N, C-alpha and C positions, 0 to 999 in steps of 0.2 A: 442903587447903581447897578447891582448885579442883574436886575431884571432888564435894565436898558441894554446892558452888555449882552444878555441872552437874546433879546430881540434882534439887536444888530448883528451879533455873531451868527445866529442861525440863518440870517440872510446871506452869509458868506459861503454857504455850502457849495463846494465844487470839487472836481477831481484834483488830487495831489499829483502833479506831473511826474514826480520821481518814483512813483510806485512801480513795483515790478510788473512787467507786462504779463506775467502769468497769474497775477492776483486778480480775483474777481472783485472789482470795486463798484459800489452802488452809491449813486448820489440821490439824496432825498429832497422832497419839497418840504417847506416849512410845516404844513399841516400834518405831514407824515411823521416828522420829528416830534411834534407836540403829542401825537397819538402814542408814539413809543414811550415817551416820558409818562403820559397819563396811565398807560398800561403797566408801568413799572419795568419795562424791558430794558431801559437805559436810565441813567441818572440825568437830570437836567444839567445844563451847562453851569447854572448857578450853584448847584450842589457839588459839582465837580470842582469848581473854582474854590469853594469853601474847603474842600479836602486838600487841594494842593497848596493853598495859602497857609496851611499849617506848617509847611516845611519849605516853601519857596515863595518869596515875596516878588511882587511885580504887578504891572498893569497889563491887562489883556489887550493885545493889539491885533490878534487874528485868531480865528477858530474855525475848524472844519470838523464835520462828523462824517465818518465813512463806515460802510460795512465792507470789510475785507475778509474774504474766505469765511463767511458766516460769523465773523467777530465784529462787534461795534467798537470804533475807536475815535477818540477826539484827538486831533492834532492841534496843539495850541502854541502860540507865540506870545511870550511875555517880555515886557521891557522892565528890567530891574531898576531899582532906585539909582544905581550908578550908571545907567544908560545902556548897559549890556543887554542884548537881545538873546533870549534862550528859547529853545524849542522843546516841547514835551509831547510825547505820544502816550495817551492814557486809555486804558480800557474804559469804555463808556458805561459798562455795566457796574463796575465797582470803584472807578476813579483811580485805580492803581496804574503805575507805569507798565507799558507793555514790555514783555520779555526782551524783544529785539531792540528796544530803545531804553537803555538805563537812564536813571536820573542824572542830569548834568551835575558836574562837580560844584556848580554855583548853588545848588539846592541839596539839602541834606534831609533825608527822611526822618532822622531822629532830632532834627532842629525844631525847637518850639518857638513859634513867633507869637508874641503877646500883642493882642489888638485891643 
């Protein structure tokens, strides 16, 4: 399932309209993203989802990969089991939340989800 999500999600690459006008944002083609993952520059979306599902449950409904000011970032939208939509911004290199975007209260990093 994650591989299907990865393929579908990588096709959704586009600019995030609300980014600061001063930020240098780069949009990538699918083959460029695959090369970054292959080179170990960034985590795959599949690996990133595995990390976040340890503390935040939900179904992926949207994903974007950006390079902003020389940092790689995944912006994800998850639909939780209760129907609530949450947004996460994660460092694409290590899967951790970006400093400017803390983990939503619906997700707790110390929460252990048993699968």
